[in-house]
N, CA, C, O and CB atoms as a CASP TS submission, in Angstrom:
PFRMAT TS
TARGET T0000
AUTHOR 0000-0000-0000
METHOD Language model
MODEL 1
PARENT N/A
ATOM      1  N   MET     1       0.938  -0.981   0.029  1.00  0.00           N
ATOM      2  CA  MET     1       0.210   0.058   0.094  1.00  0.00           C
ATOM      3  C   MET     1       0.890   1.183  -0.079  1.00  0.00           C
ATOM      4  O   MET     1       1.640   1.419   0.868  1.00  0.00           O
ATOM      5  CB  MET     1      -0.424   0.087   1.112  1.00  0.00           C
ATOM      6  N   LYS     2       0.912   2.125  -1.109  1.00  0.00           N
ATOM      7  CA  LYS     2       1.067   3.339  -1.135  1.00  0.00           C
ATOM      8  C   LYS     2       0.651   4.647  -0.551  1.00  0.00           C
ATOM      9  O   LYS     2      -0.579   4.636  -0.520  1.00  0.00           O
ATOM     10  CB  LYS     2       0.947   3.368  -1.879  1.00  0.00           C
ATOM     11  N   THR     3       1.106   5.752  -0.080  1.00  0.00           N
ATOM     12  CA  THR     3       0.665   6.516   1.102  1.00  0.00           C
ATOM     13  C   THR     3       1.001   7.440   0.181  1.00  0.00           C
ATOM     14  O   THR     3       2.159   7.704  -0.141  1.00  0.00           O
ATOM     15  CB  THR     3       1.280   6.455   2.659  1.00  0.00           C
ATOM     16  N   SER     4       0.050   7.930  -0.244  1.00  0.00           N
ATOM     17  CA  SER     4       0.521  10.024  -0.845  1.00  0.00           C
ATOM     18  C   SER     4       0.999  11.033   0.585  1.00  0.00           C
ATOM     19  O   SER     4       0.588  11.049   1.746  1.00  0.00           O
ATOM     20  CB  SER     4      -1.567  11.228  -1.653  1.00  0.00           C
ATOM     21  N   LEU     5       1.897  11.706  -0.034  1.00  0.00           N
ATOM     22  CA  LEU     5       1.881  12.699   0.644  1.00  0.00           C
ATOM     23  C   LEU     5       0.534  13.568   1.333  1.00  0.00           C
ATOM     24  O   LEU     5       0.336  13.813   2.523  1.00  0.00           O
ATOM     25  CB  LEU     5       2.546  13.319  -0.115  1.00  0.00           C
ATOM     26  N   LYS     6       0.010  13.798   0.585  1.00  0.00           N
ATOM     27  CA  LYS     6      -1.381  14.401   1.182  1.00  0.00           C
ATOM     28  C   LYS     6      -2.369  13.446   2.111  1.00  0.00           C
ATOM     29  O   LYS     6      -3.121  13.987   2.923  1.00  0.00           O
ATOM     30  CB  LYS     6      -2.296  14.850  -0.102  1.00  0.00           C
ATOM     31  N   GLU     7      -2.334  11.803   1.939  1.00  0.00           N
ATOM     32  CA  GLU     7      -2.953  11.318   2.471  1.00  0.00           C
ATOM     33  C   GLU     7      -2.068  11.193   4.125  1.00  0.00           C
ATOM     34  O   GLU     7      -2.609  11.141   5.230  1.00  0.00           O
ATOM     35  CB  GLU     7      -3.355  10.239   1.584  1.00  0.00           C
ATOM     36  N   TYR     8      -0.643  11.173   3.829  1.00  0.00           N
ATOM     37  CA  TYR     8       0.115  10.924   5.196  1.00  0.00           C
ATOM     38  C   TYR     8      -0.019  12.316   6.045  1.00  0.00           C
ATOM     39  O   TYR     8      -0.080  12.336   7.274  1.00  0.00           O
ATOM     40  CB  TYR     8       1.851  10.512   4.917  1.00  0.00           C
ATOM     41  N   VAL     9      -0.059  13.556   5.155  1.00  0.00           N
ATOM     42  CA  VAL     9      -0.177  14.840   6.073  1.00  0.00           C
ATOM     43  C   VAL     9      -1.473  14.841   6.864  1.00  0.00           C
ATOM     44  O   VAL     9      -1.347  14.930   8.085  1.00  0.00           O
ATOM     45  CB  VAL     9      -0.135  16.208   5.198  1.00  0.00           C
ATOM     46  N   GLU    10      -2.865  14.743   6.293  1.00  0.00           N
ATOM     47  CA  GLU    10      -3.825  14.313   6.257  1.00  0.00           C
ATOM     48  C   GLU    10      -4.226  13.500   7.963  1.00  0.00           C
ATOM     49  O   GLU    10      -4.709  14.127   8.906  1.00  0.00           O
ATOM     50  CB  GLU    10      -3.709  13.545   4.958  1.00  0.00           C
ATOM     51  N   GLY    11      -3.871  12.003   7.987  1.00  0.00           N
ATOM     52  CA  GLY    11      -2.965  10.975   8.783  1.00  0.00           C
ATOM     53  C   GLY    11      -2.422  11.639   9.906  1.00  0.00           C
ATOM     54  O   GLY    11      -2.907  11.232  10.962  1.00  0.00           O
ATOM     55  N   VAL    12      -1.684  12.411  10.006  1.00  0.00           N
ATOM     56  CA  VAL    12      -0.687  13.534  11.074  1.00  0.00           C
ATOM     57  C   VAL    12      -1.791  14.119  11.632  1.00  0.00           C
ATOM     58  O   VAL    12      -2.048  13.751  12.778  1.00  0.00           O
ATOM     59  CB  VAL    12       0.474  14.867  10.318  1.00  0.00           C
ATOM     60  N   TYR    13      -2.538  14.960  11.113  1.00  0.00           N
ATOM     61  CA  TYR    13      -3.309  15.838  11.209  1.00  0.00           C
ATOM     62  C   TYR    13      -4.312  15.355  12.120  1.00  0.00           C
ATOM     63  O   TYR    13      -4.512  15.911  13.200  1.00  0.00           O
ATOM     64  CB  TYR    13      -3.698  16.244  10.041  1.00  0.00           C
ATOM     65  N   LYS    14      -4.938  14.365  11.739  1.00  0.00           N
ATOM     66  CA  LYS    14      -6.015  13.327  12.098  1.00  0.00           C
ATOM     67  C   LYS    14      -5.250  13.034  13.320  1.00  0.00           C
ATOM     68  O   LYS    14      -6.112  13.107  14.196  1.00  0.00           O
ATOM     69  CB  LYS    14      -6.363  11.969  10.996  1.00  0.00           C
ATOM     70  N   GLY    15      -4.170  12.755  13.871  1.00  0.00           N
ATOM     71  CA  GLY    15      -3.643  12.329  15.163  1.00  0.00           C
ATOM     72  C   GLY    15      -3.086  10.779  14.993  1.00  0.00           C
ATOM     73  O   GLY    15      -2.140  10.243  15.570  1.00  0.00           O
ATOM     74  N   GLY    16      -4.015  10.230  13.981  1.00  0.00           N
ATOM     75  CA  GLY    16      -3.434   8.746  13.683  1.00  0.00           C
ATOM     76  C   GLY    16      -2.498   8.264  12.535  1.00  0.00           C
ATOM     77  O   GLY    16      -2.942   8.125  11.395  1.00  0.00           O
ATOM     78  N   ILE    17      -1.330   8.036  12.817  1.00  0.00           N
ATOM     79  CA  ILE    17      -0.380   7.847  11.451  1.00  0.00           C
ATOM     80  C   ILE    17       0.091   6.252  11.848  1.00  0.00           C
ATOM     81  O   ILE    17       0.312   5.941  13.018  1.00  0.00           O
ATOM     82  CB  ILE    17       1.217   9.196  11.291  1.00  0.00           C
ATOM     83  N   SER    18       0.209   5.325  10.768  1.00  0.00           N
ATOM     84  CA  SER    18       1.249   3.994  11.642  1.00  0.00           C
ATOM     85  C   SER    18       2.275   4.060  11.198  1.00  0.00           C
ATOM     86  O   SER    18       2.519   4.871  10.305  1.00  0.00           O
ATOM     87  CB  SER    18       0.976   2.411  11.541  1.00  0.00           C
ATOM     88  N   CYS    19       3.058   3.347  11.616  1.00  0.00           N
ATOM     89  CA  CYS    19       4.834   3.058  11.759  1.00  0.00           C
ATOM     90  C   CYS    19       4.707   3.230   9.966  1.00  0.00           C
ATOM     91  O   CYS    19       5.164   4.213   9.383  1.00  0.00           O
ATOM     92  CB  CYS    19       5.625   0.957  12.653  1.00  0.00           C
ATOM     93  N   GLU    20       4.113   2.260   9.370  1.00  0.00           N
ATOM     94  CA  GLU    20       4.104   2.069   8.009  1.00  0.00           C
ATOM     95  C   GLU    20       4.025   3.359   7.542  1.00  0.00           C
ATOM     96  O   GLU    20       4.991   3.705   6.862  1.00  0.00           O
ATOM     97  CB  GLU    20       3.066   1.202   7.503  1.00  0.00           C
ATOM     98  N   GLY    21       3.025   4.295   7.735  1.00  0.00           N
ATOM     99  CA  GLY    21       3.040   5.857   7.482  1.00  0.00           C
ATOM    100  C   GLY    21       4.815   6.193   7.444  1.00  0.00           C
ATOM    101  O   GLY    21       5.625   5.958   6.547  1.00  0.00           O
ATOM    102  N   VAL    22       4.917   6.526   8.151  1.00  0.00           N
ATOM    103  CA  VAL    22       6.144   6.841   8.835  1.00  0.00           C
ATOM    104  C   VAL    22       7.754   6.343   8.164  1.00  0.00           C
ATOM    105  O   VAL    22       8.872   6.851   8.077  1.00  0.00           O
ATOM    106  CB  VAL    22       5.894   6.168  10.237  1.00  0.00           C
ATOM    107  N   THR    23       7.203   5.262   7.839  1.00  0.00           N
ATOM    108  CA  THR    23       8.485   4.216   6.881  1.00  0.00           C
ATOM    109  C   THR    23       8.033   4.608   5.488  1.00  0.00           C
ATOM    110  O   THR    23       8.801   4.452   4.539  1.00  0.00           O
ATOM    111  CB  THR    23       8.390   2.118   7.072  1.00  0.00           C
ATOM    112  N   ARG    24       7.394   4.872   5.404  1.00  0.00           N
ATOM    113  CA  ARG    24       7.085   5.123   3.554  1.00  0.00           C
ATOM    114  C   ARG    24       7.286   6.530   3.393  1.00  0.00           C
ATOM    115  O   ARG    24       7.710   6.860   2.286  1.00  0.00           O
ATOM    116  CB  ARG    24       5.308   4.750   2.873  1.00  0.00           C
ATOM    117  N   LEU    25       6.993   7.860   4.610  1.00  0.00           N
ATOM    118  CA  LEU    25       7.818   9.051   4.490  1.00  0.00           C
ATOM    119  C   LEU    25       9.306   9.013   3.919  1.00  0.00           C
ATOM    120  O   LEU    25       9.779   9.785   3.085  1.00  0.00           O
ATOM    121  CB  LEU    25       7.882   9.577   5.781  1.00  0.00           C
ATOM    122  N   HIS    26      10.007   7.832   4.618  1.00  0.00           N
ATOM    123  CA  HIS    26      11.209   8.388   5.031  1.00  0.00           C
ATOM    124  C   HIS    26      11.347   7.791   3.670  1.00  0.00           C
ATOM    125  O   HIS    26      11.762   8.660   2.904  1.00  0.00           O
ATOM    126  CB  HIS    26      12.115   8.039   6.466  1.00  0.00           C
ATOM    127  N   GLN    27      11.144   6.534   3.010  1.00  0.00           N
ATOM    128  CA  GLN    27      11.083   6.239   1.646  1.00  0.00           C
ATOM    129  C   GLN    27      11.197   7.372   0.219  1.00  0.00           C
ATOM    130  O   GLN    27      11.966   7.585  -0.719  1.00  0.00           O
ATOM    131  CB  GLN    27       9.839   5.600   1.663  1.00  0.00           C
ATOM    132  N   MET    28      10.012   7.852   0.719  1.00  0.00           N
ATOM    133  CA  MET    28       9.550   9.148  -0.122  1.00  0.00           C
ATOM    134  C   MET    28      10.694  10.057  -0.200  1.00  0.00           C
ATOM    135  O   MET    28      10.981  10.736  -1.186  1.00  0.00           O
ATOM    136  CB  MET    28       8.283   9.975   0.553  1.00  0.00           C
ATOM    137  N   GLU    29      11.246  10.026   0.768  1.00  0.00           N
ATOM    138  CA  GLU    29      12.593  11.482   1.467  1.00  0.00           C
ATOM    139  C   GLU    29      13.595  10.882   0.793  1.00  0.00           C
ATOM    140  O   GLU    29      14.039  11.566  -0.128  1.00  0.00           O
ATOM    141  CB  GLU    29      13.143  11.698   3.550  1.00  0.00           C
ATOM    142  N   SER    30      14.127   9.764   0.960  1.00  0.00           N
ATOM    143  CA  SER    30      15.377   9.420   0.285  1.00  0.00           C
ATOM    144  C   SER    30      15.160   9.025  -1.536  1.00  0.00           C
ATOM    145  O   SER    30      16.060   9.034  -2.375  1.00  0.00           O
ATOM    146  CB  SER    30      15.994   8.026   1.216  1.00  0.00           C
ATOM    147  N   GLU    31      13.776   8.720  -1.755  1.00  0.00           N
ATOM    148  CA  GLU    31      13.695   8.546  -3.387  1.00  0.00           C
ATOM    149  C   GLU    31      13.742  10.066  -3.676  1.00  0.00           C
ATOM    150  O   GLU    31      14.583  10.228  -4.559  1.00  0.00           O
ATOM    151  CB  GLU    31      12.148   7.684  -4.091  1.00  0.00           C
ATOM    152  N   TYR    32      13.359  10.898  -3.417  1.00  0.00           N
ATOM    153  CA  TYR    32      13.066  12.593  -3.695  1.00  0.00           C
ATOM    154  C   TYR    32      14.529  13.060  -3.447  1.00  0.00           C
ATOM    155  O   TYR    32      15.071  13.624  -4.398  1.00  0.00           O
ATOM    156  CB  TYR    32      11.787  13.497  -2.463  1.00  0.00           C
ATOM    157  N   SER    33      15.133  12.928  -2.475  1.00  0.00           N
ATOM    158  CA  SER    33      16.762  13.367  -2.698  1.00  0.00           C
ATOM    159  C   SER    33      17.900  12.365  -3.099  1.00  0.00           C
ATOM    160  O   SER    33      19.116  12.403  -2.908  1.00  0.00           O
ATOM    161  CB  SER    33      17.304  13.927  -1.367  1.00  0.00           C
ATOM    162  N   LYS    34      17.195  11.580  -3.635  1.00  0.00           N
ATOM    163  CA  LYS    34      18.365  10.732  -4.817  1.00  0.00           C
ATOM    164  C   LYS    34      17.950  11.302  -6.332  1.00  0.00           C
ATOM    165  O   LYS    34      18.737  11.373  -7.276  1.00  0.00           O
ATOM    166  CB  LYS    34      18.112   8.623  -4.852  1.00  0.00           C
ATOM    167  N   TRP    35      16.450  11.719  -6.362  1.00  0.00           N
ATOM    168  CA  TRP    35      16.161  12.078  -7.314  1.00  0.00           C
ATOM    169  C   TRP    35      16.664  13.663  -8.080  1.00  0.00           C
ATOM    170  O   TRP    35      16.757  14.049  -9.245  1.00  0.00           O
ATOM    171  CB  TRP    35      15.006  11.832  -7.069  1.00  0.00           C
ATOM    172  N   ILE    36      16.954  14.392  -6.490  1.00  0.00           N
ATOM    173  CA  ILE    36      17.674  15.809  -6.724  1.00  0.00           C
ATOM    174  C   ILE    36      19.010  15.457  -7.051  1.00  0.00           C
ATOM    175  O   ILE    36      19.651  16.104  -7.880  1.00  0.00           O
ATOM    176  CB  ILE    36      17.680  16.850  -5.430  1.00  0.00           C
ATOM    177  N   ASP    37      19.402  14.616  -6.539  1.00  0.00           N
ATOM    178  CA  ASP    37      20.909  14.608  -6.623  1.00  0.00           C
ATOM    179  C   ASP    37      21.502  14.452  -8.517  1.00  0.00           C
ATOM    180  O   ASP    37      22.380  15.024  -9.163  1.00  0.00           O
ATOM    181  CB  ASP    37      21.444  13.056  -5.512  1.00  0.00           C
ATOM    182  N   GLU    38      20.299  13.194  -8.906  1.00  0.00           N
ATOM    183  CA  GLU    38      19.967  12.563 -10.053  1.00  0.00           C
ATOM    184  C   GLU    38      20.166  13.826 -11.086  1.00  0.00           C
ATOM    185  O   GLU    38      21.064  13.883 -11.926  1.00  0.00           O
ATOM    186  CB  GLU    38      18.446  11.855  -9.975  1.00  0.00           C
ATOM    187  N   GLN    39      19.101  14.886 -10.853  1.00  0.00           N
ATOM    188  CA  GLN    39      18.994  16.045 -11.183  1.00  0.00           C
ATOM    189  C   GLN    39      20.346  17.247 -11.140  1.00  0.00           C
ATOM    190  O   GLN    39      20.536  17.940 -12.139  1.00  0.00           O
ATOM    191  CB  GLN    39      17.942  16.310 -10.405  1.00  0.00           C
ATOM    192  N   GLU    40      20.834  17.334 -10.457  1.00  0.00           N
ATOM    193  CA  GLU    40      22.037  18.156 -10.240  1.00  0.00           C
ATOM    194  C   GLU    40      23.494  17.512 -11.046  1.00  0.00           C
ATOM    195  O   GLU    40      24.406  18.150 -11.572  1.00  0.00           O
ATOM    196  CB  GLU    40      22.238  18.221  -8.531  1.00  0.00           C
ATOM    197  N   ALA    41      23.293  15.809 -10.899  1.00  0.00           N
ATOM    198  CA  ALA    41      24.436  15.509 -11.606  1.00  0.00           C
ATOM    199  C   ALA    41      24.165  15.790 -13.281  1.00  0.00           C
ATOM    200  O   ALA    41      25.064  15.910 -14.114  1.00  0.00           O
ATOM    201  CB  ALA    41      24.824  13.960 -11.241  1.00  0.00           C
ATOM    202  N   GLY    42      22.651  15.865 -13.562  1.00  0.00           N
ATOM    203  CA  GLY    42      22.884  15.612 -14.957  1.00  0.00           C
ATOM    204  C   GLY    42      22.929  16.981 -15.520  1.00  0.00           C
ATOM    205  O   GLY    42      23.336  17.256 -16.649  1.00  0.00           O
ATOM    206  N   ILE    43      22.369  18.019 -14.426  1.00  0.00           N
ATOM    207  CA  ILE    43      23.079  19.517 -14.854  1.00  0.00           C
ATOM    208  C   ILE    43      24.526  19.876 -14.833  1.00  0.00           C
ATOM    209  O   ILE    43      24.989  20.727 -15.592  1.00  0.00           O
ATOM    210  CB  ILE    43      22.592  20.544 -13.992  1.00  0.00           C
ATOM    211  N   VAL    44      25.002  19.436 -14.248  1.00  0.00           N
ATOM    212  CA  VAL    44      26.639  19.747 -13.912  1.00  0.00           C
ATOM    213  C   VAL    44      27.312  18.864 -15.031  1.00  0.00           C
ATOM    214  O   VAL    44      28.396  19.265 -15.457  1.00  0.00           O
ATOM    215  CB  VAL    44      27.233  19.201 -12.152  1.00  0.00           C
ATOM    216  N   ALA    45      26.741  17.612 -15.591  1.00  0.00           N
ATOM    217  CA  ALA    45      27.653  17.280 -16.405  1.00  0.00           C
ATOM    218  C   ALA    45      26.919  17.832 -17.693  1.00  0.00           C
ATOM    219  O   ALA    45      27.788  17.585 -18.529  1.00  0.00           O
ATOM    220  CB  ALA    45      28.056  15.761 -16.322  1.00  0.00           C
ATOM    221  N   SER    46      25.829  18.449 -18.432  1.00  0.00           N
ATOM    222  CA  SER    46      25.254  18.874 -19.850  1.00  0.00           C
ATOM    223  C   SER    46      26.416  20.509 -19.580  1.00  0.00           C
ATOM    224  O   SER    46      27.118  21.089 -20.409  1.00  0.00           O
ATOM    225  CB  SER    46      22.880  19.101 -19.967  1.00  0.00           C
ATOM    226  N   MET    47      26.182  20.824 -18.064  1.00  0.00           N
ATOM    227  CA  MET    47      27.092  21.894 -18.315  1.00  0.00           C
ATOM    228  C   MET    47      28.789  21.730 -18.531  1.00  0.00           C
ATOM    229  O   MET    47      29.407  22.623 -19.111  1.00  0.00           O
ATOM    230  CB  MET    47      26.850  22.724 -17.196  1.00  0.00           C
ATOM    231  N   GLU    48      29.371  20.702 -18.094  1.00  0.00           N
ATOM    232  CA  GLU    48      30.805  20.518 -18.393  1.00  0.00           C
ATOM    233  C   GLU    48      30.819  20.362 -20.219  1.00  0.00           C
ATOM    234  O   GLU    48      31.768  20.806 -20.865  1.00  0.00           O
ATOM    235  CB  GLU    48      31.443  18.973 -17.448  1.00  0.00           C
ATOM    236  N   GLU    49      29.775  19.759 -20.803  1.00  0.00           N
ATOM    237  CA  GLU    49      29.694  19.389 -22.145  1.00  0.00           C
ATOM    238  C   GLU    49      29.447  20.587 -22.837  1.00  0.00           C
ATOM    239  O   GLU    49      29.548  20.511 -24.061  1.00  0.00           O
ATOM    240  CB  GLU    49      28.695  18.371 -22.422  1.00  0.00           C
ATOM    241  N   ASN    50      29.046  22.043 -22.186  1.00  0.00           N
ATOM    242  CA  ASN    50      28.613  22.943 -23.134  1.00  0.00           C
ATOM    243  C   ASN    50      30.009  24.046 -23.178  1.00  0.00           C
ATOM    244  O   ASN    50      29.914  25.106 -23.795  1.00  0.00           O
ATOM    245  CB  ASN    50      27.026  23.639 -22.640  1.00  0.00           C
ATOM    246  N   LEU    51      31.394  23.627 -22.394  1.00  0.00           N
ATOM    247  CA  LEU    51      32.345  24.199 -22.158  1.00  0.00           C
ATOM    248  C   LEU    51      33.347  24.285 -23.435  1.00  0.00           C
ATOM    249  O   LEU    51      34.423  24.875 -23.337  1.00  0.00           O
ATOM    250  CB  LEU    51      32.782  23.632 -21.047  1.00  0.00           C
TER
END
């Protein structure tokens, strides 16, 4: 089961978030930071090609 960020936030405000929800949020954070790193690496690589 995947929890969207919206569902997670609503769950937190309602006061009942499961351990699974917290784990899923950590997964989303690491996936997102990995994606950011890939984007930055791609930008740097394309800048170096253009020099």
